[in-house]
C-alpha positions as CSV (number, residue, x, y, z in Angstrom):
1,M,0.0,0.0,0.0
2,T,2.9,2.3,0.7
3,R,4.3,1.8,-2.7
4,L,1.0,2.6,-4.3
5,K,0.7,5.8,-2.1
6,R,4.1,7.0,-3.3
7,L,2.9,7.1,-6.9
8,F,0.3,9.7,-6.0
9,T,2.5,11.8,-3.7
10,I,4.1,15.0,-5.0
11,K,7.4,15.5,-3.2
12,T,9.4,17.9,-5.3
13,K,8.7,21.2,-7.1
14,F,9.6,19.5,-10.4
15,E,6.8,16.9,-9.9
16,A,4.5,19.8,-9.0
17,F,5.4,21.7,-12.2
18,L,4.7,18.6,-14.2
19,A,1.3,18.1,-12.6
20,I,0.5,21.8,-13.1
21,Y,1.4,21.5,-16.7
22,A,-0.9,18.5,-17.2
23,I,-3.7,20.3,-15.4
24,A,-3.2,23.4,-17.5
25,M,-3.3,21.4,-20.8
26,G,-6.6,19.8,-19.7
27,A,-8.0,23.2,-18.6
28,T,-7.2,24.9,-21.9
29,T,-8.7,22.0,-23.9
30,R,-11.8,22.3,-21.8
31,G,-11.8,26.1,-22.3
32,L,-11.6,25.6,-26.1
33,H,-14.6,23.3,-25.9
34,Y,-16.5,26.0,-24.0
35,L,-15.6,28.5,-26.7
36,D,-17.1,26.2,-29.3
37,Q,-20.2,25.4,-27.2
38,Y,-20.9,29.0,-26.0
39,P,-19.8,31.6,-28.5
40,G,-19.3,35.1,-27.4
41,I,-18.7,36.5,-23.9
42,G,-20.1,33.4,-22.1
43,G,-17.5,31.1,-23.6
44,E,-14.7,33.6,-23.0
45,L,-15.6,33.9,-19.4
46,L,-15.7,30.1,-18.9
47,F,-12.3,29.9,-20.7
48,L,-11.0,32.5,-18.3
49,A,-12.4,30.6,-15.3
50,C,-10.6,27.4,-16.4
51,C,-7.3,29.2,-16.7
52,S,-7.7,31.0,-13.5
53,A,-8.4,27.8,-11.6
54,V,-5.1,26.4,-12.8
55,M,-3.3,29.4,-11.5
56,V,-4.9,29.0,-8.1
57,V,-4.3,25.3,-7.8
58,G,-0.7,25.6,-9.1
59,G,0.2,28.2,-6.5
60,L,-1.3,26.0,-3.8
61,M,0.6,22.9,-5.0
62,I,4.0,24.7,-5.0
63,D,3.3,26.3,-1.6
64,G,2.3,22.9,-0.3
65,V,5.5,21.2,-1.5
66,T,7.6,24.0,-0.1
67,L,5.8,23.8,3.3
68,K,6.2,20.0,3.4
69,Q,9.9,20.3,2.6
70,T,10.4,22.9,5.3
71,Y,8.8,20.8,8.0
72,E,10.3,17.5,7.0
73,G,13.9,18.6,6.3
């Protein structure tokens, strides 16, 4: 179980950046689908919401890794 848990644990900033990149790619793809489904200002606002969520989550992930390294090391 510990080995399986290790696969889903982000321990370094590099791993966090890789996860953020993957989340950003998915969010922009979802945003493009919103632009197709909802033309005009509605689609643009939903696209902006997708990208904004990635920025918030990315910052929290990097801060969490830094905090964890501070208290463990």
